[in-house]
PyMOL commands that place a pseudoatom at each C-alpha (Angstrom):
pseudoatom trace, name=CA, resn=UNK, resi=1, chain=A, elem=C, hetatm=0, pos=[50.442, 27.514, 90.780]
pseudoatom trace, name=CA, resn=UNK, resi=2, chain=A, elem=C, hetatm=0, pos=[53.379, 26.001, 89.009]
pseudoatom trace, name=CA, resn=UNK, resi=3, chain=A, elem=C, hetatm=0, pos=[54.705, 22.635, 90.191]
pseudoatom trace, name=CA, resn=UNK, resi=4, chain=A, elem=C, hetatm=0, pos=[58.226, 24.106, 89.968]
pseudoatom trace, name=CA, resn=UNK, resi=5, chain=A, elem=C, hetatm=0, pos=[57.364, 26.522, 92.766]
pseudoatom trace, name=CA, resn=UNK, resi=6, chain=A, elem=C, hetatm=0, pos=[55.989, 23.727, 94.956]
pseudoatom trace, name=CA, resn=UNK, resi=7, chain=A, elem=C, hetatm=0, pos=[59.340, 21.942, 94.808]
pseudoatom trace, name=CA, resn=UNK, resi=8, chain=A, elem=C, hetatm=0, pos=[61.501, 24.954, 95.678]
pseudoatom trace, name=CA, resn=UNK, resi=9, chain=A, elem=C, hetatm=0, pos=[62.874, 25.270, 99.222]
pseudoatom trace, name=CA, resn=UNK, resi=10, chain=A, elem=C, hetatm=0, pos=[61.352, 27.891, 101.521]
pseudoatom trace, name=CA, resn=UNK, resi=11, chain=A, elem=C, hetatm=0, pos=[64.355, 30.200, 101.405]
pseudoatom trace, name=CA, resn=UNK, resi=12, chain=A, elem=C, hetatm=0, pos=[64.357, 30.340, 97.608]
pseudoatom trace, name=CA, resn=UNK, resi=13, chain=A, elem=C, hetatm=0, pos=[60.634, 31.073, 97.569]
pseudoatom trace, name=CA, resn=UNK, resi=14, chain=A, elem=C, hetatm=0, pos=[61.084, 33.734, 100.246]
pseudoatom trace, name=CA, resn=UNK, resi=15, chain=A, elem=C, hetatm=0, pos=[63.846, 35.422, 98.270]
pseudoatom trace, name=CA, resn=UNK, resi=16, chain=A, elem=C, hetatm=0, pos=[61.696, 35.425, 95.128]
pseudoatom trace, name=CA, resn=UNK, resi=17, chain=A, elem=C, hetatm=0, pos=[58.644, 36.672, 97.057]
pseudoatom trace, name=CA, resn=UNK, resi=18, chain=A, elem=C, hetatm=0, pos=[60.618, 39.493, 98.669]
pseudoatom trace, name=CA, resn=UNK, resi=19, chain=A, elem=C, hetatm=0, pos=[61.600, 40.577, 95.140]
pseudoatom trace, name=CA, resn=UNK, resi=20, chain=A, elem=C, hetatm=0, pos=[57.935, 40.830, 94.164]
pseudoatom trace, name=CA, resn=UNK, resi=21, chain=A, elem=C, hetatm=0, pos=[57.140, 37.366, 92.803]
pseudoatom trace, name=CA, resn=UNK, resi=22, chain=A, elem=C, hetatm=0, pos=[53.475, 36.885, 93.780]
pseudoatom trace, name=CA, resn=UNK, resi=23, chain=A, elem=C, hetatm=0, pos=[53.396, 33.196, 92.813]
pseudoatom trace, name=CA, resn=UNK, resi=24, chain=A, elem=C, hetatm=0, pos=[56.285, 32.483, 95.182]
pseudoatom trace, name=CA, resn=UNK, resi=25, chain=A, elem=C, hetatm=0, pos=[54.525, 34.455, 97.921]
pseudoatom trace, name=CA, resn=UNK, resi=26, chain=A, elem=C, hetatm=0, pos=[51.279, 32.561, 97.340]
pseudoatom trace, name=CA, resn=UNK, resi=27, chain=A, elem=C, hetatm=0, pos=[53.169, 29.258, 97.425]
pseudoatom trace, name=CA, resn=UNK, resi=28, chain=A, elem=C, hetatm=0, pos=[54.605, 30.142, 100.856]
pseudoatom trace, name=CA, resn=UNK, resi=29, chain=A, elem=C, hetatm=0, pos=[51.192, 31.261, 102.122]
pseudoatom trace, name=CA, resn=UNK, resi=30, chain=A, elem=C, hetatm=0, pos=[49.696, 27.938, 101.062]
pseudoatom trace, name=CA, resn=UNK, resi=31, chain=A, elem=C, hetatm=0, pos=[52.632, 25.955, 102.410]
pseudoatom trace, name=CA, resn=UNK, resi=32, chain=A, elem=C, hetatm=0, pos=[52.416, 27.606, 105.841]
pseudoatom trace, name=CA, resn=UNK, resi=33, chain=A, elem=C, hetatm=0, pos=[48.612, 27.834, 106.070]
pseudoatom trace, name=CA, resn=UNK, resi=34, chain=A, elem=C, hetatm=0, pos=[48.437, 24.826, 108.369]
pseudoatom trace, name=CA, resn=UNK, resi=35, chain=A, elem=C, hetatm=0, pos=[51.108, 26.348, 110.630]
pseudoatom trace, name=CA, resn=UNK, resi=36, chain=A, elem=C, hetatm=0, pos=[49.137, 29.593, 110.873]
pseudoatom trace, name=CA, resn=UNK, resi=37, chain=A, elem=C, hetatm=0, pos=[45.957, 27.731, 111.805]
pseudoatom trace, name=CA, resn=UNK, resi=38, chain=A, elem=C, hetatm=0, pos=[47.789, 25.568, 114.351]
pseudoatom trace, name=CA, resn=UNK, resi=39, chain=A, elem=C, hetatm=0, pos=[49.248, 28.655, 116.031]
pseudoatom trace, name=CA, resn=UNK, resi=40, chain=A, elem=C, hetatm=0, pos=[45.882, 30.477, 116.081]
pseudoatom trace, name=CA, resn=UNK, resi=41, chain=A, elem=C, hetatm=0, pos=[43.743, 27.528, 117.214]
pseudoatom trace, name=CA, resn=UNK, resi=42, chain=A, elem=C, hetatm=0, pos=[44.450, 27.637, 120.975]
pseudoatom trace, name=CA, resn=UNK, resi=43, chain=A, elem=C, hetatm=0, pos=[44.074, 31.409, 121.265]
pseudoatom trace, name=CA, resn=UNK, resi=44, chain=A, elem=C, hetatm=0, pos=[40.995, 33.470, 122.047]
pseudoatom trace, name=CA, resn=UNK, resi=45, chain=A, elem=C, hetatm=0, pos=[40.403, 36.948, 120.673]
pseudoatom trace, name=CA, resn=UNK, resi=46, chain=A, elem=C, hetatm=0, pos=[38.072, 39.081, 122.775]
pseudoatom trace, name=CA, resn=UNK, resi=47, chain=A, elem=C, hetatm=0, pos=[35.506, 40.593, 120.452]
pseudoatom trace, name=CA, resn=UNK, resi=48, chain=A, elem=C, hetatm=0, pos=[36.643, 38.472, 117.503]
pseudoatom trace, name=CA, resn=UNK, resi=49, chain=A, elem=C, hetatm=0, pos=[36.502, 34.945, 116.220]
pseudoatom trace, name=CA, resn=UNK, resi=50, chain=A, elem=C, hetatm=0, pos=[38.932, 32.271, 115.097]
pseudoatom trace, name=CA, resn=UNK, resi=51, chain=A, elem=C, hetatm=0, pos=[38.934, 33.585, 111.520]
pseudoatom trace, name=CA, resn=UNK, resi=52, chain=A, elem=C, hetatm=0, pos=[40.112, 36.997, 112.767]
pseudoatom trace, name=CA, resn=UNK, resi=53, chain=A, elem=C, hetatm=0, pos=[43.004, 35.298, 114.529]
pseudoatom trace, name=CA, resn=UNK, resi=54, chain=A, elem=C, hetatm=0, pos=[43.831, 33.259, 111.444]
pseudoatom trace, name=CA, resn=UNK, resi=55, chain=A, elem=C, hetatm=0, pos=[43.980, 36.456, 109.392]
pseudoatom trace, name=CA, resn=UNK, resi=56, chain=A, elem=C, hetatm=0, pos=[46.325, 37.994, 111.964]
pseudoatom trace, name=CA, resn=UNK, resi=57, chain=A, elem=C, hetatm=0, pos=[48.485, 34.880, 111.701]
pseudoatom trace, name=CA, resn=UNK, resi=58, chain=A, elem=C, hetatm=0, pos=[48.675, 35.239, 107.923]
pseudoatom trace, name=CA, resn=UNK, resi=59, chain=A, elem=C, hetatm=0, pos=[49.718, 38.870, 108.369]
pseudoatom trace, name=CA, resn=UNK, resi=60, chain=A, elem=C, hetatm=0, pos=[52.515, 37.607, 110.617]
pseudoatom trace, name=CA, resn=UNK, resi=61, chain=A, elem=C, hetatm=0, pos=[53.498, 35.151, 107.891]
pseudoatom trace, name=CA, resn=UNK, resi=62, chain=A, elem=C, hetatm=0, pos=[53.584, 37.977, 105.342]
pseudoatom trace, name=CA, resn=UNK, resi=63, chain=A, elem=C, hetatm=0, pos=[55.847, 39.912, 107.720]
pseudoatom trace, name=CA, resn=UNK, resi=64, chain=A, elem=C, hetatm=0, pos=[58.129, 36.877, 107.867]
pseudoatom trace, name=CA, resn=UNK, resi=65, chain=A, elem=C, hetatm=0, pos=[58.232, 36.610, 104.073]
pseudoatom trace, name=CA, resn=UNK, resi=66, chain=A, elem=C, hetatm=0, pos=[59.174, 40.268, 103.766]
pseudoatom trace, name=CA, resn=UNK, resi=67, chain=A, elem=C, hetatm=0, pos=[61.617, 40.498, 106.684]
pseudoatom trace, name=CA, resn=UNK, resi=68, chain=A, elem=C, hetatm=0, pos=[63.479, 37.155, 106.677]
pseudoatom trace, name=CA, resn=UNK, resi=69, chain=A, elem=C, hetatm=0, pos=[67.252, 37.446, 106.338]
pseudoatom trace, name=CA, resn=UNK, resi=70, chain=A, elem=C, hetatm=0, pos=[69.020, 34.210, 105.323]
pseudoatom trace, name=CA, resn=UNK, resi=71, chain=A, elem=C, hetatm=0, pos=[72.318, 35.404, 106.825]
pseudoatom trace, name=CA, resn=UNK, resi=72, chain=A, elem=C, hetatm=0, pos=[70.911, 34.969, 110.329]
pseudoatom trace, name=CA, resn=UNK, resi=73, chain=A, elem=C, hetatm=0, pos=[71.093, 31.696, 112.235]
pseudoatom trace, name=CA, resn=UNK, resi=74, chain=A, elem=C, hetatm=0, pos=[67.425, 30.716, 111.878]
pseudoatom trace, name=CA, resn=UNK, resi=75, chain=A, elem=C, hetatm=0, pos=[65.660, 28.844, 109.129]
pseudoatom trace, name=CA, resn=UNK, resi=76, chain=A, elem=C, hetatm=0, pos=[62.736, 30.479, 107.367]
pseudoatom trace, name=CA, resn=UNK, resi=77, chain=A, elem=C, hetatm=0, pos=[60.373, 27.993, 109.023]
pseudoatom trace, name=CA, resn=UNK, resi=78, chain=A, elem=C, hetatm=0, pos=[61.537, 28.976, 112.516]
pseudoatom trace, name=CA, resn=UNK, resi=79, chain=A, elem=C, hetatm=0, pos=[61.432, 32.682, 111.701]
pseudoatom trace, name=CA, resn=UNK, resi=80, chain=A, elem=C, hetatm=0, pos=[57.931, 32.349, 110.212]
pseudoatom trace, name=CA, resn=UNK, resi=81, chain=A, elem=C, hetatm=0, pos=[56.609, 30.597, 113.328]
pseudoatom trace, name=CA, resn=UNK, resi=82, chain=A, elem=C, hetatm=0, pos=[58.060, 33.312, 115.554]
pseudoatom trace, name=CA, resn=UNK, resi=83, chain=A, elem=C, hetatm=0, pos=[56.519, 36.071, 113.406]
pseudoatom trace, name=CA, resn=UNK, resi=84, chain=A, elem=C, hetatm=0, pos=[53.137, 34.320, 113.323]
pseudoatom trace, name=CA, resn=UNK, resi=85, chain=A, elem=C, hetatm=0, pos=[53.065, 33.765, 117.094]
pseudoatom trace, name=CA, resn=UNK, resi=86, chain=A, elem=C, hetatm=0, pos=[54.215, 37.321, 117.819]
pseudoatom trace, name=CA, resn=UNK, resi=87, chain=A, elem=C, hetatm=0, pos=[51.488, 38.757, 115.594]
pseudoatom trace, name=CA, resn=UNK, resi=88, chain=A, elem=C, hetatm=0, pos=[48.855, 36.553, 117.253]
pseudoatom trace, name=CA, resn=UNK, resi=89, chain=A, elem=C, hetatm=0, pos=[49.984, 37.471, 120.783]
pseudoatom trace, name=CA, resn=UNK, resi=90, chain=A, elem=C, hetatm=0, pos=[49.973, 41.128, 119.839]
pseudoatom trace, name=CA, resn=UNK, resi=91, chain=A, elem=C, hetatm=0, pos=[46.408, 40.854, 118.505]
pseudoatom trace, name=CA, resn=UNK, resi=92, chain=A, elem=C, hetatm=0, pos=[45.218, 39.072, 121.648]
pseudoatom trace, name=CA, resn=UNK, resi=93, chain=A, elem=C, hetatm=0, pos=[46.932, 41.603, 123.944]
pseudoatom trace, name=CA, resn=UNK, resi=94, chain=A, elem=C, hetatm=0, pos=[45.540, 44.510, 121.961]
pseudoatom trace, name=CA, resn=UNK, resi=95, chain=A, elem=C, hetatm=0, pos=[42.010, 43.106, 122.119]
pseudoatom trace, name=CA, resn=UNK, resi=96, chain=A, elem=C, hetatm=0, pos=[42.167, 42.565, 125.888]
pseudoatom trace, name=CA, resn=UNK, resi=97, chain=A, elem=C, hetatm=0, pos=[43.595, 45.986, 126.764]
pseudoatom trace, name=CA, resn=UNK, resi=98, chain=A, elem=C, hetatm=0, pos=[41.223, 48.324, 128.521]
pseudoatom trace, name=CA, resn=UNK, resi=99, chain=A, elem=C, hetatm=0, pos=[42.872, 51.373, 126.971]
pseudoatom trace, name=CA, resn=UNK, resi=100, chain=A, elem=C, hetatm=0, pos=[40.246, 51.801, 124.248]
pseudoatom trace, name=CA, resn=UNK, resi=101, chain=A, elem=C, hetatm=0, pos=[37.168, 50.744, 126.229]
pseudoatom trace, name=CA, resn=UNK, resi=102, chain=A, elem=C, hetatm=0, pos=[35.458, 54.104, 125.807]
pseudoatom trace, name=CA, resn=UNK, resi=103, chain=A, elem=C, hetatm=0, pos=[36.141, 54.060, 122.066]
pseudoatom trace, name=CA, resn=UNK, resi=104, chain=A, elem=C, hetatm=0, pos=[34.733, 50.568, 121.739]
pseudoatom trace, name=CA, resn=UNK, resi=105, chain=A, elem=C, hetatm=0, pos=[31.436, 51.217, 123.510]
pseudoatom trace, name=CA, resn=UNK, resi=106, chain=A, elem=C, hetatm=0, pos=[28.486, 51.192, 121.167]
pseudoatom trace, name=CA, resn=UNK, resi=107, chain=A, elem=C, hetatm=0, pos=[24.832, 52.149, 121.182]
pseudoatom trace, name=CA, resn=UNK, resi=108, chain=A, elem=C, hetatm=0, pos=[22.048, 49.941, 119.973]
pseudoatom trace, name=CA, resn=UNK, resi=109, chain=A, elem=C, hetatm=0, pos=[19.761, 50.918, 117.087]
pseudoatom trace, name=CA, resn=UNK, resi=110, chain=A, elem=C, hetatm=0, pos=[16.975, 51.483, 119.618]
pseudoatom trace, name=CA, resn=UNK, resi=111, chain=A, elem=C, hetatm=0, pos=[19.086, 54.113, 121.374]
pseudoatom trace, name=CA, resn=UNK, resi=112, chain=A, elem=C, hetatm=0, pos=[19.869, 55.731, 118.025]
pseudoatom trace, name=CA, resn=UNK, resi=113, chain=A, elem=C, hetatm=0, pos=[16.169, 55.958, 117.174]
pseudoatom trace, name=CA, resn=UNK, resi=114, chain=A, elem=C, hetatm=0, pos=[15.495, 57.337, 120.655]
pseudoatom trace, name=CA, resn=UNK, resi=115, chain=A, elem=C, hetatm=0, pos=[17.412, 60.453, 119.666]
pseudoatom trace, name=CA, resn=UNK, resi=116, chain=A, elem=C, hetatm=0, pos=[21.027, 60.004, 120.753]
pseudoatom trace, name=CA, resn=UNK, resi=117, chain=A, elem=C, hetatm=0, pos=[23.544, 61.860, 118.634]
pseudoatom trace, name=CA, resn=UNK, resi=118, chain=A, elem=C, hetatm=0, pos=[25.920, 59.092, 117.503]
pseudoatom trace, name=CA, resn=UNK, resi=119, chain=A, elem=C, hetatm=0, pos=[28.338, 61.641, 116.034]
pseudoatom trace, name=CA, resn=UNK, resi=120, chain=A, elem=C, hetatm=0, pos=[28.916, 63.279, 119.418]
pseudoatom trace, name=CA, resn=UNK, resi=121, chain=A, elem=C, hetatm=0, pos=[31.473, 61.770, 121.791]
pseudoatom trace, name=CA, resn=UNK, resi=122, chain=A, elem=C, hetatm=0, pos=[29.965, 59.844, 124.690]
pseudoatom trace, name=CA, resn=UNK, resi=123, chain=A, elem=C, hetatm=0, pos=[29.239, 61.992, 127.692]
pseudoatom trace, name=CA, resn=UNK, resi=124, chain=A, elem=C, hetatm=0, pos=[30.209, 61.242, 131.277]
pseudoatom trace, name=CA, resn=UNK, resi=125, chain=A, elem=C, hetatm=0, pos=[26.881, 59.493, 131.912]
pseudoatom trace, name=CA, resn=UNK, resi=126, chain=A, elem=C, hetatm=0, pos=[27.318, 57.097, 128.996]
pseudoatom trace, name=CA, resn=UNK, resi=127, chain=A, elem=C, hetatm=0, pos=[30.912, 56.361, 130.020]
pseudoatom trace, name=CA, resn=UNK, resi=128, chain=A, elem=C, hetatm=0, pos=[29.879, 55.730, 133.621]
pseudoatom trace, name=CA, resn=UNK, resi=129, chain=A, elem=C, hetatm=0, pos=[27.045, 53.413, 132.547]
pseudoatom trace, name=CA, resn=UNK, resi=130, chain=A, elem=C, hetatm=0, pos=[29.390, 51.509, 130.226]
pseudoatom trace, name=CA, resn=UNK, resi=131, chain=A, elem=C, hetatm=0, pos=[31.943, 51.224, 133.029]
pseudoatom trace, name=CA, resn=UNK, resi=132, chain=A, elem=C, hetatm=0, pos=[29.271, 49.977, 135.472]
pseudoatom trace, name=CA, resn=UNK, resi=133, chain=A, elem=C, hetatm=0, pos=[27.966, 47.463, 132.906]
pseudoatom trace, name=CA, resn=UNK, resi=134, chain=A, elem=C, hetatm=0, pos=[31.494, 46.179, 132.371]
pseudoatom trace, name=CA, resn=UNK, resi=135, chain=A, elem=C, hetatm=0, pos=[32.108, 45.927, 136.135]
pseudoatom trace, name=CA, resn=UNK, resi=136, chain=A, elem=C, hetatm=0, pos=[28.829, 44.026, 136.590]
pseudoatom trace, name=CA, resn=UNK, resi=137, chain=A, elem=C, hetatm=0, pos=[29.758, 41.668, 133.751]
pseudoatom trace, name=CA, resn=UNK, resi=138, chain=A, elem=C, hetatm=0, pos=[33.132, 40.998, 135.381]
pseudoatom trace, name=CA, resn=UNK, resi=139, chain=A, elem=C, hetatm=0, pos=[31.456, 40.344, 138.758]
pseudoatom trace, name=CA, resn=UNK, resi=140, chain=A, elem=C, hetatm=0, pos=[29.062, 37.847, 137.122]
pseudoatom trace, name=CA, resn=UNK, resi=141, chain=A, elem=C, hetatm=0, pos=[31.968, 36.188, 135.346]
pseudoatom trace, name=CA, resn=UNK, resi=142, chain=A, elem=C, hetatm=0, pos=[33.961, 35.898, 138.598]
pseudoatom trace, name=CA, resn=UNK, resi=143, chain=A, elem=C, hetatm=0, pos=[30.976, 34.277, 140.311]
pseudoatom trace, name=CA, resn=UNK, resi=144, chain=A, elem=C, hetatm=0, pos=[30.454, 31.847, 137.414]
pseudoatom trace, name=CA, resn=UNK, resi=145, chain=A, elem=C, hetatm=0, pos=[34.073, 30.698, 137.101]
pseudoatom trace, name=CA, resn=UNK, resi=146, chain=A, elem=C, hetatm=0, pos=[35.992, 28.511, 139.498]
pseudoatom trace, name=CA, resn=UNK, resi=147, chain=A, elem=C, hetatm=0, pos=[39.390, 29.750, 140.752]
pseudoatom trace, name=CA, resn=UNK, resi=148, chain=A, elem=C, hetatm=0, pos=[41.134, 27.396, 138.302]
pseudoatom trace, name=CA, resn=UNK, resi=149, chain=A, elem=C, hetatm=0, pos=[38.993, 28.646, 135.413]
pseudoatom trace, name=CA, resn=UNK, resi=150, chain=A, elem=C, hetatm=0, pos=[39.755, 32.279, 136.354]
pseudoatom trace, name=CA, resn=UNK, resi=151, chain=A, elem=C, hetatm=0, pos=[43.487, 31.512, 136.419]
pseudoatom trace, name=CA, resn=UNK, resi=152, chain=A, elem=C, hetatm=0, pos=[43.341, 29.696, 133.075]
pseudoatom trace, name=CA, resn=UNK, resi=153, chain=A, elem=C, hetatm=0, pos=[41.277, 32.499, 131.518]
pseudoatom trace, name=CA, resn=UNK, resi=154, chain=A, elem=C, hetatm=0, pos=[43.859, 35.080, 132.628]
pseudoatom trace, name=CA, resn=UNK, resi=155, chain=A, elem=C, hetatm=0, pos=[46.690, 33.068, 131.059]
pseudoatom trace, name=CA, resn=UNK, resi=156, chain=A, elem=C, hetatm=0, pos=[44.582, 32.481, 127.937]
pseudoatom trace, name=CA, resn=UNK, resi=157, chain=A, elem=C, hetatm=0, pos=[43.852, 36.191, 127.537]
pseudoatom trace, name=CA, resn=UNK, resi=158, chain=A, elem=C, hetatm=0, pos=[47.550, 36.918, 127.961]
pseudoatom trace, name=CA, resn=UNK, resi=159, chain=A, elem=C, hetatm=0, pos=[48.163, 34.875, 124.815]
pseudoatom trace, name=CA, resn=UNK, resi=160, chain=A, elem=C, hetatm=0, pos=[49.624, 31.700, 126.312]
pseudoatom trace, name=CA, resn=UNK, resi=161, chain=A, elem=C, hetatm=0, pos=[49.135, 28.441, 124.430]
pseudoatom trace, name=CA, resn=UNK, resi=162, chain=A, elem=C, hetatm=0, pos=[47.401, 25.472, 126.052]
pseudoatom trace, name=CA, resn=UNK, resi=163, chain=A, elem=C, hetatm=0, pos=[50.796, 23.876, 126.651]
pseudoatom trace, name=CA, resn=UNK, resi=164, chain=A, elem=C, hetatm=0, pos=[52.160, 27.026, 128.331]
pseudoatom trace, name=CA, resn=UNK, resi=165, chain=A, elem=C, hetatm=0, pos=[49.040, 27.318, 130.494]
pseudoatom trace, name=CA, resn=UNK, resi=166, chain=A, elem=C, hetatm=0, pos=[49.365, 23.644, 131.436]
pseudoatom trace, name=CA, resn=UNK, resi=167, chain=A, elem=C, hetatm=0, pos=[52.928, 24.234, 132.591]
pseudoatom trace, name=CA, resn=UNK, resi=168, chain=A, elem=C, hetatm=0, pos=[51.997, 27.388, 134.525]
pseudoatom trace, name=CA, resn=UNK, resi=169, chain=A, elem=C, hetatm=0, pos=[49.052, 25.707, 136.299]
pseudoatom trace, name=CA, resn=UNK, resi=170, chain=A, elem=C, hetatm=0, pos=[50.677, 22.276, 136.736]
pseudoatom trace, name=CA, resn=UNK, resi=171, chain=A, elem=C, hetatm=0, pos=[47.826, 20.646, 134.809]
pseudoatom trace, name=CA, resn=UNK, resi=172, chain=A, elem=C, hetatm=0, pos=[47.645, 18.628, 131.626]
pseudoatom trace, name=CA, resn=UNK, resi=173, chain=A, elem=C, hetatm=0, pos=[46.958, 20.319, 128.289]
pseudoatom trace, name=CA, resn=UNK, resi=174, chain=A, elem=C, hetatm=0, pos=[43.699, 18.311, 128.126]
pseudoatom trace, name=CA, resn=UNK, resi=175, chain=A, elem=C, hetatm=0, pos=[42.640, 19.703, 131.518]
pseudoatom trace, name=CA, resn=UNK, resi=176, chain=A, elem=C, hetatm=0, pos=[43.343, 23.215, 130.230]
pseudoatom trace, name=CA, resn=UNK, resi=177, chain=A, elem=C, hetatm=0, pos=[41.344, 22.546, 127.061]
pseudoatom trace, name=CA, resn=UNK, resi=178, chain=A, elem=C, hetatm=0, pos=[38.408, 21.246, 129.140]
pseudoatom trace, name=CA, resn=UNK, resi=179, chain=A, elem=C, hetatm=0, pos=[38.524, 24.365, 131.327]
pseudoatom trace, name=CA, resn=UNK, resi=180, chain=A, elem=C, hetatm=0, pos=[38.613, 26.663, 128.280]
pseudoatom trace, name=CA, resn=UNK, resi=181, chain=A, elem=C, hetatm=0, pos=[35.576, 24.875, 126.835]
pseudoatom trace, name=CA, resn=UNK, resi=182, chain=A, elem=C, hetatm=0, pos=[33.702, 25.309, 130.150]
pseudoatom trace, name=CA, resn=UNK, resi=183, chain=A, elem=C, hetatm=0, pos=[34.651, 29.002, 130.210]
pseudoatom trace, name=CA, resn=UNK, resi=184, chain=A, elem=C, hetatm=0, pos=[33.377, 29.475, 126.662]
pseudoatom trace, name=CA, resn=UNK, resi=185, chain=A, elem=C, hetatm=0, pos=[30.056, 27.850, 127.571]
pseudoatom trace, name=CA, resn=UNK, resi=186, chain=A, elem=C, hetatm=0, pos=[29.714, 30.048, 130.653]
pseudoatom trace, name=CA, resn=UNK, resi=187, chain=A, elem=C, hetatm=0, pos=[30.544, 33.175, 128.652]
pseudoatom trace, name=CA, resn=UNK, resi=188, chain=A, elem=C, hetatm=0, pos=[27.949, 32.272, 126.023]
pseudoatom trace, name=CA, resn=UNK, resi=189, chain=A, elem=C, hetatm=0, pos=[25.153, 32.136, 128.604]
pseudoatom trace, name=CA, resn=UNK, resi=190, chain=A, elem=C, hetatm=0, pos=[23.029, 35.307, 128.891]
for i in range(1, 190): cmd.bond("trace and resi %d" % i, "trace and resi %d" % (i + 1))
show_as sticks, trace
zoom trace
């Protein structure tokens, strides 16, 4: 990357990147990488990991690079943070929706070898079993978590940051972080 690009202001780089300059785009991606990671760090993606969230954040940054309009009253930095956070919240909400539960159910290799037709859509029995398994998992989770942990988990799954959860629960951000760590440990147990 050219040193000239590193010294250019964000808005100049954004303008160049929106016109197809890949070096300018890469410079912005590198410049805002820490921001993406900071926005993704406090979030939890059901069925994913922190790297998946980071990738979603970078997609939000790319949206910002392509959609920023300098004639509006926000700086590129502010607009980029909004785009990154919106993309992350959308990913978290999408992952926690129950809408696609039936589509996301899977069979183990043992079931495949036992003769199930993986190409056929799941029948009512498989859907009922998956629904019962999910309900049992939720019951176990409710029993394992304290009322505060359940409340924090709900806020966390709704995409709130630690600071926002702290405000909603009238706790410190450190208390929220401790609760999230306890929840993660409880979820990791068989």
